[in-house]
N, C-alpha and C positions, 0 to 999 in steps of 0.2 A: 398260690400266689395271691398276695393281698390286693385289694382294690387299688390302693395308692400306687403299688408297684406296676400294676397293669396300665394305669393312667400315665405313669412316668415313661414306660416303654413306648406307648403310643405317641407320646409327645416327641420322643427322640426320632421316631419314624417320620414325623412331620417336620423335623428340623426345629422343633420348639423346645430345645434343651432347657433353656432358662425358665420357661413357663412351667415345665414339668417339675424342675427342681424346686421352684417356689411353692408349688402345690404340696409337694411332700413335706417341705419345711413347715408349711402352715399347719398341716395335720399333726405333725410331731409337736409343734408348739402348743396346739390345742390340747393334746393329750398330756403334755408336761404340766400345763397350768390347770388342768381339770382336777377337782371342781373349783371354780372361782366364785361360786354363789351356791345357795342352798339347792339340794336335790330332792325332788318329790318321789316318794315311793307310793304308788297307788295300790291299795289293798282292795280288791273287788268284792269284799265281804264285810259284814259287820264286825265291830271290835270284839275281841275276846276269843275268837276261834283259833285253831292251830296255826293257820297261815299268818294271821295278824300277830299272834304272840311271837312267833319266830322272826317275822319281819321286823318287829319293834326291837328285838334284841340285836339283830344284825345292823339295823339303822343306827342304834345307839353306839355300837362299836365302830362303825364306819365314820360317824361324826367325830369320834375321838381320834381315829387314825388319820383322817384326811383333812381335818381342820375346817370343815364346812358341815352345816347341819344337813342330815338326811332325815326328811320329815315324812311321817306316815300320814296319808290321806285315805280315809275309808270311803269308797264309792260302791256300795253294795247294790245288788239288783240283777234280776234276769240271769241267774246262775253264773254270775261273774262277767257277763258280756258288756255291761255298762262301763265298768272300770277298764276292761281290756280294750274296748273301742276307743276310749279316751286316750289311752297310752298309744295305741296304734296310730292315732291321728296327731300325736304330739310332735313337736320339733325333734328331729333326730340328732340331738346334741348331747345326750347323756344326762340331761337334767330332769327327765321324766322317765321313771322306771315302773315296771309292773311286778308286784309280788305274785308270781305265777305258781300254780300247783297242778296236781294231776287232773283236776277238773277240766283244765284246758284241753286235755286229750280226748275228752268225751263230748265236747261242745258240738262237733259235727253231727252227732247222733241225737242231739237234743233239739236243734233248730234246723228248719229247712234251709234258711239262708242266714249267714252271719254278716254283720256290717263291716267286715274287714276280711282280708285273705288269711285264712287260718294257717296256711303253710308258710307264708312269706312276710307278713306284715309285722311280725314281732321277732326279734333276734334273741335267742336264749343266751343268757350271760353265764349263769352257773346255778347248780343246786345248792341251797343252803342246808337242807336237812332231809333225811329219809326217816319216815315215821311208819311204824307198823299199824295195822288195823286191828282193833279189838271188837269183839262181840260183847256188849255190856248189857246187863239186866239190873233192875233195882234190887236193893238189899232184902226186900221182902218177897222176891220172886220165887215161884215154885220150882224154877230151874236152878239146880245146884251145879250142874256141869253141862258141857256142850252136848253130850250124848242124850241127856234127858230132854233137852230142847229139840234136838233133831228127831227123836222118837215121837214126841208129841206132835211135831209138825207133819210127820209122815202119817200118823194115825188120823189127824184131823186137819186136812189141807185148809189153808187160809184162816185158821183159828188163832195161830200165833201171829201177833202183830209186831210190826217194826215201824219206828218213826225215822224221818229224815228231814233235812232242811228244805225239801221240795222236790218235785219231779225233775229228773235230770241232774240232780246234784251228785257229787262224788259218792256220798254214803248210799244214795239210791242205787247207783251202778254197783257199788261194792256189795250191797245186799243181794242184788240180782246175781252177781258172781257167786256169792255164798249159796244161794238157792240152787244154782246149777251144779255146784260142786257137791252139795249134800242131797240133791234130788228131792227137794221139798218145795212146797208152795206156801209162802207167807202172805199176810195181808198188809199192804202198804198204807201208812198214814202220813201224808206229806204235811209238814208244818211250814211256817213262813221263814224259818231260819233254823240253823243248827242248834242255837240256844234253846229255842222252843221245843225241839225234839228231845233235848236233854231233860227239860222240865217234864215232858211227856212220860219219860221213864221214871223220873223221881216221883211223879204223882200217880203212877200206875195206870196211866191212860193207854200206854203201849207196853208190850213185853220187853222189847229190846231195841237197841240201836247199834249201828256199826260206826265206830268213831276212832279217831287217832288219839293216842294217849294225851297229848297236850290239851285237848278240848274237854277231857273228863277227869284228868288226874286228881284235881282237887276233890271231886266227889268220891272217887275211888279211895283216896287216902283217908277221907273223912268217914268212910263206911256207908255212904248213901248208895253207892253203886258197886256191883260185883262183876268183874270181867270173867268170862268163861273161857276165852281163848284169844290168842294174839298171833298175828301173822309174822312171818320171818322164819329163818332157819334155826334160831335159838332164842331162848328166853331173854328178856331185857333185864338189866340190873336193877332198874327202878321198880320192877314188878316180878321178883324172882319166883313167886308162887303161882303165877299165871302160866299155864301150859301153852305151847304153840298149837296151832290148828293141827299140825301133824301129830303131835303128842296126844291131842284130844281125839284123834281118830279121823281127821279130815285133811290129809296131806294135799288134796287137790286144790285147796284154797291158798293162793299165793299172792294176793294183792298187797302192794305196799304203797303208801302215800309218799309223795315228795313235794317239796316247795323250794322256790328259788326266785331268781330275778330275770326279767326280760326287758329289752329296750326296743324302741321303734325301729323299723326298717330304715336303713340309711345312717344309723349311728356309726361313726367312724370305728373301724376295727380296733384301732389303738386304744380308744376309750373303753370299748367293750372288754378288751383284754386287761386293761388296767383295773376295771371294776372287778373282774374275776380274780385277779391277783390279790386285790385288797380283801375280798370276801374270804379267800383261802387263809389270809392272815387272821381275819376275825375268827374263823372256825378253829384255828390252832390255839387261840387264847384259852388258858386254863379255865377261866370263869365261864366261857361259852361252852366248852366241853362239858363242864359240870351242869350247866343250865340244860343242855340238850339231853344229857343222861338222865337228869331228873324228870324230863318230859318223855322219857322212853324213846328218844330219837337219836340218830347218829348223824355226824357232820357230813356234808356233801363236799363240794369243791371242784367238781368235774369241769373240764374245759367247755367253752361254748360249743365246739363241734360235737363233743360227746353228749352234751345236754340236748342238742338238736336231734341226735340219733335216738336218745331215750324218748323224746316226745313223739318222734315218728313211730317208734316201735309200740309205745303205749296207745297211740291213736289207732294203729292197726289192730291191736289186741282187743280194745273196747268195741271195735266194729262187730266182732263176733259175739260178744256179750249182748250188745244191743239187739242184734238180729235174733238171737235165741230168745231173748226176753220180750221181743215184739214191742220195744219201746217206741212210741209214736213221736215223731218230730213235731215241734210246735211251729 
């Protein structure tokens, strides 16, 4: 039962039939005319990463479909909490959204206290894309396949190095999940951002990174980087020569990235549903399908309720990873 319908029934019980009807009509009109001004999509990371790249494509198509500009604003910092806090505190009218990704599910294990309620202060709208995780090395790396890297890591614990965009970032947790699946111990080199971690591999400062295809596809296609394995149940069409982790001998590693949109708590259900419907239309467009395929990603489109379930499940799963890795909260 929607919020508006519960309010309407309560009004009937109090004899306020006309007041309840007016409230429902007001919400319906708001949804029908939404958006009547530009919509901000806050990306809680620097420009150029996978979340930013996909959000910009979705924003462009939403602008074309809905007749108002969907504007990307990058608000990076503190593992995405700066941008998430800003959206959580924004007016719940649909005009401020968050480009959310799987990093959101790990935040409770990165920080002792978050400046908003992780479970309730953001409403999931829908997933824009699912992206696999790749283990990537430089083109001059001594590791030619996943098994050679795993063997070296087992023989010399903490000698094989990996870079991330910082402690508590999604690649950090993904690398911890990889270590647990492979029964190895790597040495972590945290950078100030994902872009710097990519440079770390290119300059041979670190041996490897865990990355989603959109963030490294240019370097892979240009021959500067070599992916050793990719997560998921099957190879991606954009990288047909890259084996899955299962094919490479590590079926235990099953991490997938996802990114999508969320809104502040209190945003009318009708507006949330309208946004989800419009994103589904975006994802069905041939140019968007082609764009995502080129990035090694697949379109999302799940309902707000299904997305909320996904976030809850992911949050529970990362709890176990964090506990085994003994990741300290800040």
